[in-house]
Every structure is written in structure tokens, then in C-alpha cells.
N, C-alpha and C positions, 0 to 999 in steps of 0.2 A: 504493500499500499504506500502511496506517496506520503512524504513527511514535509512539513513546512514550519518555519518559524512564525509565530503569531505574538501579538501583544494586545492586552485589553485596555491598558491605561498607560500614559506616558510616565517616564521615570528613569531610573538608573539602568545600566545594561541588563541587570537581573530581571527586568520585566519581560525579556524575551524568553519564549520557551518553544521547544521543538515537539511537534505532535503529528499524529496522522491526520491527513486531510483526504476528502474525496475530490478527485479530479474527473470531470465529465468528458465525454467525447467532444471533440471540437465542433462548434457550431459554424454557421456560415462566416467566411472570412477569417476563421481562426486556425491556429495550428497548435498541436500538442508538442511540447518541447521536453526532452529528457536533458537535464542540466548536467554538464560535466565540470562547469566552474561557474561561480557567482562572484561578481565584483562587489566590493564594500566601498562606499563613498561617504564623505562627510555629511552629505545631505541625509543619508540614512540615520546618522546620529541625531541630527537636529530633529528629524520626524520622530524618532523614538523618544526623545527627551521632552517633546512637546513644543520646542522652540519653533518648529514649523508644524502647523496643525494638519492632521490627517484624520478622516472619519475612522472611529473605533468601534468595535475591534478591528484589527487590520493585520495584513501581512506586511512585509518589508522588502525592500530591494528593488533597484531600477535597472540592474545590469546583469546580464548572464550570457552564457554561451553553452551550446550543446547540439543535440541532434534532433531533427524533426521526426517524430514518431508517426503522426498521422495529421491530416488536414481535413478541414470542413468544405463545404460547398462554396464555389466561388473563388477558390484559391488557385492561383496560377503561377505565382512567383516563387514558390518553394514546393518541395515534394518530400515524402519520407526518404530518410537517409541523408538529406542535405546538412551540411555543417553550418550553423547559423549563430548569430549573436544579436543582442539588442541592447539599447540604452534608452532610457526614459520609461514612463508609466505605461500601463497600470502597475501599481505596487504588487509585490509578490514573488520577486526573484529569489528570496531565501527559500528555496524549495527544491526537492529532488526532481519534480517535474512540474509543469504548469501550462495553462492555455495562455496564448498571446496573440494580438492582432498580427496576422500574417504579413500585412503590407508593411509592417514596421520591423520585420526580420531583415538582417543583413547577412549576406553569404560571407563566411569566413575564409580568406585565402588559405590555400593548402599549406603554405609555409608558416602559417601563424597557428600556434597551438591554441586550444580552448582556454587554457590559464591566461596566456597573453591576451586573447581577445577580451576575456572578462575583466582584465586588469587595465586595458587601454581605451576601450570604446567610449564609455561615459566621459571619462577625464579628457580623452583626445577630442571629442566633439566640443567639450567646454574650451579647451585650449584653442581649437580651430576657430570658433566664432569669436573668441576674445582677441586673438592675434590678426585675424583676417577680416572681421566684420565690425566689431566694437571699435577697433583702432587698426588701420592697415599698417602693421609693422613692416618696416623695410630697412635698407642699409643706412639711411639718415636718422633712424629712430633710436632714442635713448629710453630704456625701460627700467622702471623700478619694480621688481617682482618679489612679493612676499612668499613665504612657505616653500622656497625653491628646493628644499630638502625632502619634501613630501612628494606623494604620488603625482598630483596635479602639477606642482611646481616643477618637478623634474622633467615632465613632458613639455611644459611651457618654456623652460630654460632652453631645451634642446632645440625646439622649433623656432623660438625667437632668434636664437643665434644663427640657425640655418638661414632665416630670412634676412640676416645681416645686421641685426641690431646690436647695440652696445648695452649689455645686460648687467644691471646691478641687482644682485639678489640679496635678499634679507632672510636671515635664519634666526632661530630662537636661542641657539646656544653654540659656543665655539666649536664643540665637536662636529657640528654639521657644516663647517666651512668647506672642507675638502670635497665632500659630497656635492656641494653647490658649485664648486669649481669644475668638478668632473662632468657636469651637465651643460657646461658653456658659459658660466657667469664670468664676466670680465673683472668684476670687483664683488666682494661679499661683505656685508655688514651684519653684525649681531645686533638684533633689535634693541634699541634704546630710544623711546619716544622723545626723550629730551635732547638727544644729539643727532638723531637720524637726519633731519633736514639739513643741518649744518655739514654733516659728513657727505651727504649727496651733493651739496654745493661745492664742497672742496674737490670731489672726484670729478665733477663736470666743469671745474674752473668757473664756477658761478652761474653756469647757464641753467642747471638743474634738468629735470627729465620731461620728456614729452608726454609719457603716459605712466600712471601708477596702477598696478593690478593688486588690489587689496582685498583678500578674503578674511582679514582679521576683524575689522569692524571697529568697535568702540574705542579700544586703547590705541589704535594706530591712525585714526582718521584724521586728526589734526596734523600729525607728523607727515602723513601722505599728502595733504593739501599744501604744506609748506615745502614739499620736495618738487612741486611742479613748476615749470616755466610758465611765463604769461601765455594764456590761451591753452595750457595743457589740459589733459583729460584724466579725471579721477574715475577709475573703474572700481566701484565697491561691489563685490559680487559674492560675499560671504559675511559671516558674522560669528566666528568662532569665539570672540570675546565679548559678544553681545552686539546688538544693533547700534549703529552709530546714532548720536544725538541728532535732533532736527538741525537743518542748516538754513540760516538766513540767507536769502538770495543776495543780500548786500555783501556777504562775506566772500562770495565767489568773485564779485566785482573788485573788492579791495585787495584781494590776493593776486589779481592779474587777469580778470576776465576768464576765470577757469570754466571748464565744463565739467559736469558730474553726471554719471549714469549708473544705473543699477540693473545690469542685464540678467537674464535667466536662460537656462537651457530650454525651457518650455517655449519662450517666445522665438527662439532661434531654430526650433525643430517642429514648429506648429504644423507645417505642411508635410506630407510624406515625401514629396520631391526634395524639399530642402534637407530634411532629415537624412534621406539616402545620399544626398550629394556630399553633405558634411561627413557622414560615415565613410563613404568611399574615399574621401580625402585623407581620412585618418589612417585607413588600412594601406593606402598608397604610401603614406609617409612611413609607416612601419615597414613595408616591403622594401622601400628605398633607403632605409637605415637612417632616416632623418630623425625619427624618434624611436626609442628603444623601451618597450614595456619592462619596468623594473619592479619585480615582485619581491616585496620585503619578507612576507610571510604567507603561508597557506595554512588555514585552519579548517577542521571538518565543520559541516553545517551545524552539528551539535555544539561546537564551541564558538558559536556566534557572539556569545557574551564576552568571552576573552578577546575576540577580534575587536569589538566595539570598545572595550576597555583600552586596548593598545592604541587604537586610533584617537580616542578622546583624550587620553593623558599625554599624547605627544610621544609615546614610546616607539611608534612605527616610524619607519624611514623609507617609505615607498608604498607601492600598492599592496593591498591586502585582498586575498582571494579566498573564498570558501568552496570546498569540495563536497558535494552531496555523498 
């Protein structure tokens, strides 16, 4: 019988529990997937904790890879036996098998393992839209990138460097400096909100950066704004330290006519065509060696609690994958 992680109320990782679930035959436009690997993302943590609200009780997980078992009526893009992956909802990836909208399944290239696919697709799509749509990073771009030692940050560092950017990485502890350099960072700073902006100014000889990618939130927001050049772009796309405080529009003016955005993967994968295009770009980048899925640790599905603890406490140093 199929097994899945469920939770009835938000809270600490211990609210997650593994149990049997009934999986029906696929309906119209659905496919039944047998998971070989499941990706763990920080968004999962925020949904479990209640920082991001989801209807409860609920499953968890937005990223998985495996084999198509069967398909429902109207499905033409995949067939039983296909190697596939997905990123984005509906929730329910933390499971041995599940039903999923067939049009949102992506074929996994032969040279990419299931574990690599589950480690890279959600984070890769996020990196892709941030670097190519939110701000078109190129050879003349100077980037400030937080969390560069983590799963998403490692992908963004590699890809930004490939695009020609000068990358200033921000890490939480000195032990992560070499890891940040290994994924392409030209300079690495250990986060200190009191000195970050002045350190960035020194590195850039006073020019500061074109774009800041900040998934930290409350404790980093002011330092991020102060690190931007006039008319630079602040990209706030996470809140691991809590949501940033409200911003007076006049603040953006006084700090140099800054731009501010809060993008989401949902808005950048709303149509199937756009989703498939971004996913294809991610797998093409993997096959070309532009980005490399770096799996820090693999846990069994039954150990999802430990996986969340590692991610939430900052113990992890790369992507985390669950194996059913």
C-alpha cells in the first residue's frame, strides 16, 4: 500500500507522520507516479510551520521524480514507463506514489538520475526565473546573493557565473566560505547586517550591486537595500528570518530610486508552456554542466522529520532528497 507524509496542524518537524494512503487510479489528464526520489525545499518548511498557510490536514512536497505507472484518459505527453519529474503543486510529493497532472510532468534526460532530478528541478526553475526573468543577469551584472552555500544558492551561484556576472556571495558562517567559492563566487562575505553594505561598497569600489537576491527577509532587508546602486533591484523571495517590515515608498526614492519585487515560482510557472520551457532550460543547463545538482544528504521518507530539522537549523549544505 502507498505511504505518505501527512500533517494535521502546523508546528515543529515532529508534526509530520508517515502512514498508509489510498491512491486511486488516474482520472482524466492524470498520471500515477511511482517516486524514486523526492526533493525537499525550504518552502516545505514554511508550509509545515504555518508561516505559509495551506489547507489542513495536508500532504507535503512540491518536487519529485520517478516512473509513470499508468495514465488516465486524455493523456498524450507521457506513457507508462517514462522517467519523469515535476516541481510545483499540488502538494503531496512526500509519498511513495501519487497522482499528478500529466501536463505538468517533465521528461528526465537519460543522463540525469532520479535523485539529481529531484534535487534540481524546483530550485533550478527558481534560479532560472530569478536570473533570466526577474533580472536579466549578464556579463556587466554585479550580483549580491545570499545563502550561496545552500541548495538553491549553489545553483544560482553557478548559473550567474556562467552568465558572466560578478558574484558576491553571502554565507552565515566562515566554514561555508570555500563552498561558496567553489560554486563561482568572486567574493564571499560572512553575514553581518552592520557591515554588509560597507563591505559591498569596498568590493565594488563604491558602485555597489545591480541586484540583490535575498531569501533571508527581516534581518537582512535593510542591509540589502543599502547594498544596491541607484536604480538597483531588490529581489526579496524568501523569509527564513521572518517577513521584512513594511517599506515606505519614499525609502526607495531616498536610497536611489530603487526597485523592489517579491517574485514567486507560482507566477512564473502559471501556464504549462512557461513551466515546461523553464524546466527544459534547467535540464539543458544540467546536461551542459552549467549547473551541477549537489546532494548534501539523502533520507528515507520515514526520516522526513530529520530532513526538516537539518534544513531548518542550517545544518544542511546543499540539496536534501528523500527516497521512498
